[in-house]
C-alpha positions as CSV (number, residue, x, y, z in Angstrom):
1,M,42.9,125.8,121.8
2,S,43.2,123.2,124.6
3,Y,40.9,120.3,125.3
4,K,40.6,118.0,128.3
5,I,40.0,114.4,127.5
6,G,38.9,112.0,130.3
7,S,38.4,108.3,131.1
8,F,36.3,107.1,134.0
9,N,35.2,103.6,135.1
10,V,32.0,104.4,137.0
11,R,31.6,100.9,138.5
12,N,28.3,99.3,137.6
13,L,26.5,102.6,137.1
14,S,22.8,101.8,136.3
15,F,19.6,103.7,136.4
16,G,18.6,101.8,139.5
17,A,21.7,103.0,141.2
18,G,20.8,106.6,140.7
19,T,19.3,107.0,144.1
20,S,22.4,105.6,145.9
21,R,25.1,107.3,143.9
22,D,26.0,111.0,144.1
23,L,25.0,112.0,140.6
24,D,25.5,115.7,141.4
25,L,29.2,115.1,142.3
26,M,29.7,112.7,139.3
27,A,28.2,115.4,136.9
28,D,30.4,118.1,138.5
29,I,33.5,115.8,137.9
30,I,32.4,115.2,134.3
31,K,32.1,118.9,133.7
32,E,35.9,119.2,134.2
33,F,36.3,117.6,130.8
34,D,35.5,118.5,127.3
35,V,35.0,114.9,126.3
36,I,35.0,111.8,128.5
37,A,34.7,108.0,128.0
38,L,32.9,106.0,130.7
39,Q,33.2,102.3,131.3
40,E,30.8,100.0,133.2
41,V,27.7,102.0,132.3
42,L,24.8,99.4,132.7
43,S,21.1,99.2,131.9
44,E,21.4,100.3,128.3
45,G,22.8,103.6,129.5
46,K,19.4,104.8,131.0
47,I,21.3,106.7,133.7
48,L,22.5,109.1,131.0
49,E,19.2,110.5,129.9
50,G,16.6,108.8,132.0
51,I,13.9,106.4,131.0
52,T,10.6,106.9,129.1
53,V,7.5,106.4,131.2
54,S,3.8,107.0,130.4
55,D,2.8,109.7,132.9
56,V,4.2,113.2,133.1
57,S,5.1,113.1,136.8
58,G,6.9,109.8,136.4
59,Q,8.8,111.1,133.4
60,A,10.0,114.1,135.3
61,M,11.2,111.9,138.1
62,A,13.0,109.6,135.7
63,Y,14.7,112.6,134.1
64,E,15.8,113.8,137.6
65,Y,17.7,110.5,138.1
66,S,19.9,111.1,135.1
67,L,23.2,112.7,134.3
68,R,21.6,114.7,131.5
69,S,19.5,116.7,134.0
70,R,22.7,117.8,135.7
71,L,24.9,118.4,132.7
72,G,22.5,120.5,130.6
73,G,21.8,121.0,127.0
74,N,25.4,121.7,125.9
75,W,26.4,118.0,126.3
76,D,25.9,115.3,123.8
77,M,26.2,111.6,124.8
78,C,26.0,108.1,123.5
79,W,25.8,104.7,125.1
80,L,27.4,101.6,123.4
81,D,26.8,97.9,123.9
82,P,29.9,95.8,123.4
83,K,28.0,92.5,123.6
84,T,29.3,89.8,121.3
85,D,27.7,86.5,120.4
86,S,29.7,85.4,117.4
87,K,31.3,82.0,117.4
88,W,34.7,83.7,116.9
89,Y,34.6,85.2,120.3
90,P,36.2,83.2,123.2
91,Y,33.6,84.3,125.8
92,T,30.2,82.6,125.5
93,G,28.7,83.6,128.9
94,D,25.9,86.1,129.5
95,D,26.8,89.4,131.1
96,S,23.6,89.9,133.1
97,R,24.8,93.4,134.1
98,G,24.6,94.6,130.5
99,E,27.9,96.5,130.8
100,G,28.5,99.1,128.2
101,Y,30.5,102.3,127.4
102,A,29.5,105.9,127.1
103,F,30.9,108.9,125.4
104,L,29.9,112.4,126.6
105,W,31.2,115.6,124.9
106,R,30.6,119.3,125.0
107,K,28.8,120.4,121.9
108,D,30.6,123.8,121.8
109,K,33.9,121.9,121.5
110,F,33.2,118.8,119.5
111,K,30.7,117.5,116.9
112,C,30.1,114.2,115.1
113,P,31.3,114.2,111.5
114,V,29.0,113.8,108.6
115,N,29.8,111.2,105.9
116,E,29.5,111.5,102.1
117,H,25.9,110.4,102.2
118,G,25.0,113.2,104.7
119,K,24.6,110.8,107.6
120,V,26.0,111.8,111.0
121,V,28.6,109.4,112.2
122,R,27.8,108.6,115.8
123,P,30.1,106.6,118.2
124,R,30.0,102.8,117.6
125,I,31.5,99.5,118.7
126,I,34.4,98.2,116.7
127,H,33.7,94.5,115.9
128,Q,36.0,94.0,112.9
129,Y,39.7,93.7,113.6
130,K,42.5,91.1,113.1
131,T,44.1,89.0,115.8
132,D,47.3,87.0,115.7
133,S,46.6,83.5,117.1
134,S,50.3,82.6,117.0
135,R,50.9,85.2,119.7
136,G,48.0,83.9,121.8
137,E,45.7,86.7,120.7
138,M,42.0,86.3,120.3
139,K,38.9,88.4,120.0
140,L,38.4,90.7,123.0
141,I,36.1,89.9,125.8
142,R,34.5,93.3,125.3
143,D,35.0,95.0,121.9
144,P,36.0,98.6,122.2
145,G,33.9,101.7,121.8
146,Y,34.9,104.2,119.1
147,A,34.1,107.9,118.7
148,R,35.1,110.2,115.9
149,L,34.8,113.8,117.0
150,Q,35.5,116.9,114.9
151,L,36.7,120.1,116.5
152,V,34.0,122.8,116.2
153,D,36.7,125.4,115.7
154,M,38.9,123.3,113.4
155,P,36.5,121.0,111.4
156,N,39.3,119.4,109.4
157,A,40.9,118.1,112.6
158,E,39.5,115.0,114.2
159,I,40.0,113.3,117.6
160,R,39.5,109.5,117.4
161,L,38.9,107.9,120.8
162,I,39.0,104.1,121.3
163,T,37.7,103.2,124.8
164,T,38.3,99.8,126.4
165,H,37.7,97.8,129.5
166,I,40.2,95.1,129.3
167,V,39.3,91.7,130.8
168,Y,40.0,91.4,134.6
169,K,39.8,87.7,135.3
170,K,39.8,84.6,133.2
171,P,36.2,83.4,132.6
172,S,35.2,80.0,133.9
173,E,35.7,77.1,131.6
174,E,32.0,76.6,131.0
175,N,31.8,80.2,129.6
176,L,34.7,79.7,127.2
177,S,34.4,78.4,123.6
178,K,38.0,77.3,123.5
179,T,40.7,76.1,125.8
180,I,42.9,78.9,127.1
181,D,46.1,77.6,128.7
182,F,47.3,80.9,130.2
183,G,46.1,83.0,133.1
184,S,44.3,86.4,133.5
185,Y,47.5,88.5,133.5
186,V,48.5,87.1,130.0
187,M,44.9,87.6,128.8
188,R,45.0,91.3,129.8
189,Q,48.4,91.8,128.1
190,N,47.2,90.0,125.0
191,E,44.1,92.2,124.8
192,F,46.2,95.3,125.1
193,N,48.4,94.0,122.2
194,V,45.3,93.6,120.0
195,L,44.1,97.1,120.9
196,A,47.4,98.8,120.2
197,R,48.9,96.6,117.4
198,S,45.7,95.9,115.4
199,I,42.8,98.3,116.2
200,Y,44.7,101.5,116.9
201,T,46.8,101.2,113.7
202,S,43.8,100.5,111.5
203,V,41.9,103.4,112.9
204,S,44.7,105.9,112.7
205,E,45.6,105.0,109.1
206,D,42.1,105.9,107.8
207,H,42.9,109.5,106.8
208,N,40.9,110.4,103.8
209,D,37.2,110.1,104.5
210,I,34.8,112.7,105.7
211,N,37.1,115.6,104.7
212,C,39.3,114.7,107.6
213,I,42.9,116.0,107.0
214,V,44.4,115.7,110.5
215,P,43.2,112.7,112.6
216,Y,44.7,112.0,116.1
217,T,43.9,108.7,117.7
218,I,43.9,107.9,121.4
219,I,43.1,104.7,123.3
220,L,41.7,105.3,126.8
221,G,40.0,103.3,129.5
222,D,40.4,100.7,132.2
223,Y,43.3,98.5,131.1
224,N,43.6,96.4,134.3
225,L,47.3,96.8,133.8
226,N,49.9,99.0,135.6
227,L,52.7,101.0,134.3
228,F,56.0,100.0,135.9
229,S,56.7,103.7,136.8
230,S,53.5,103.8,139.0
231,G,55.1,101.3,141.5
232,A,51.8,99.3,141.6
233,G,53.5,96.1,140.4
234,S,52.2,93.4,138.1
235,P,50.5,92.9,135.7
236,L,52.3,95.5,133.5
237,V,51.5,97.4,130.4
238,P,54.5,98.5,128.3
239,A,55.3,102.3,128.5
240,I,56.4,102.0,124.8
241,M,55.3,99.4,122.3
242,V,57.0,99.4,118.9
243,V,55.1,98.1,115.9
244,D,56.4,97.7,112.3
245,S,54.6,98.5,109.1
246,K,53.1,94.9,109.0
247,K,51.6,95.5,112.4
248,R,54.0,93.1,114.2
249,I,55.2,93.9,117.7
250,L,59.0,94.4,117.8
251,G,60.8,93.2,120.9
252,T,64.6,93.4,120.5
253,E,66.7,96.5,120.2
254,G,67.8,95.5,116.8
255,E,64.2,95.0,115.6
256,M,63.1,98.4,116.9
257,K,65.0,100.3,114.2
258,N,62.3,99.0,111.9
259,G,59.6,100.5,114.0
260,F,56.7,102.2,112.2
261,Y,54.5,103.0,115.2
262,F,55.9,104.0,118.6
263,M,53.0,103.6,121.0
264,H,53.2,105.5,124.3
265,T,51.0,104.4,127.2
266,T,50.8,107.1,129.9
267,Q,49.2,108.1,133.2
268,A,51.2,106.8,136.1
269,D,49.1,108.0,139.0
270,L,47.3,105.3,141.0
271,S,43.7,105.5,139.8
272,T,41.7,102.9,141.8
273,V,40.6,103.0,145.5
274,N,41.6,100.2,147.9
275,K,38.4,98.3,148.8
276,D,39.8,97.4,152.2
277,A,41.5,100.6,153.2
278,D,41.4,104.4,152.7
279,N,44.1,104.8,150.1
280,Y,44.8,104.4,146.4
281,A,45.5,100.9,145.0
282,S,46.3,100.2,141.3
283,N,47.3,102.1,138.2
284,Y,44.7,100.7,135.8
285,D,43.5,103.7,133.9
286,H,45.5,105.0,131.0
287,F,45.9,106.7,127.6
288,T,47.8,105.3,124.6
289,F,48.8,107.2,121.5
290,D,51.5,107.2,118.8
291,E,54.6,109.3,118.5
292,R,52.9,111.8,116.1
293,T,50.0,112.4,118.5
294,K,52.5,112.7,121.4
295,N,54.7,115.3,119.7
296,S,51.9,117.2,118.0
297,I,49.1,117.7,120.5
298,V,49.8,116.2,124.0
299,D,50.1,119.2,126.3
300,E,50.8,117.9,129.8
301,T,51.4,114.6,131.6
302,P,48.2,112.7,132.1
303,H,47.0,112.5,135.7
304,R,44.1,111.5,137.9
305,V,41.8,114.3,139.0
306,N,41.1,115.2,142.6
307,A,37.8,113.4,142.9
308,V,38.3,111.8,146.3
309,E,39.0,115.2,147.9
310,R,35.8,116.6,146.4
311,A,33.8,113.7,147.9
312,G,35.4,114.4,151.3
313,D,37.1,111.1,152.0
314,F,37.8,107.6,150.5
315,K,34.8,105.9,152.2
316,T,32.3,108.4,150.8
317,Y,33.8,108.3,147.4
318,K,33.7,104.5,147.2
319,E,30.1,104.4,148.3
320,K,28.7,107.3,146.3
321,V,30.9,107.6,143.2
322,S,33.1,104.7,142.1
323,D,36.2,102.6,142.9
324,H,38.1,104.3,140.1
325,I,39.3,107.8,139.8
326,P,38.8,109.7,136.5
327,V,42.0,110.4,134.6
328,M,42.7,113.4,132.3
329,L,44.8,114.0,129.2
330,E,45.2,117.6,128.1
331,I,45.8,118.3,124.4
332,S,46.4,121.5,122.5
333,M,45.4,122.1,118.8
334,K,46.8,125.0,116.9
């Protein structure tokens, strides 16, 4: 059976923006997928299911300005808050937008697993992971969201999705808890290294709980990095990253023979809209997975969906939907 996995930065999507954004079109786009990770979902995710108000008519109106009212009862969804306030994090400022992630999935295709205590394992934020300060790594500006989803038709198989929104620009000095002597491009690349080298490997190695026999792990999201093959230029994400059994990134050809993980980052279509012109701009939205996942379940080359065409033109899409285009990865499970 095949499954369509998506990633979509919805650009500051809040409940208050529901009247100015084309939620009907956004819901129709989401329906093209079986599971999708959203980035930049604000306001505690109220746009997903609406808000609770005291009177019946107000509640009905609140529900109308939600994605739930357009997607229907066959969809489950979860909003996640990556906010961090630990002293170990480099960023100490306040994100007044309340940016978060969301996972949405079709209930006839996926379900949340149940742990040994009978508790449903819902998506969560990953806060615990290791960084390598000798390589300039530090805790991420936004910790990633993590969803474990079992296949309804194959309950022993599990898709593990790690969604991210990598830092775009270096925070101002007053919002940093430590001196950072490199720029935003290096910060982005370092964050990707943490995600692929440390977080991905730890998640994918956890095989034996919740009766999961076959887990496949995928990073997806807004990397703010381009693949060289896209032609979009710097900053770049590596098409292949080689990691050894001690979770060290290997760089030279001689070292790579000791590779344990071969991490593939894909999706070379331009996936953002030029803010000053009617064309595509950057190649920021990607999927990353290891060699086993690539060879076992990846069906086709990831690509952006035809969302701008459905909106009519670039101007309408930018105003009513987002400045990012959803991207799709198709997998096949046998």
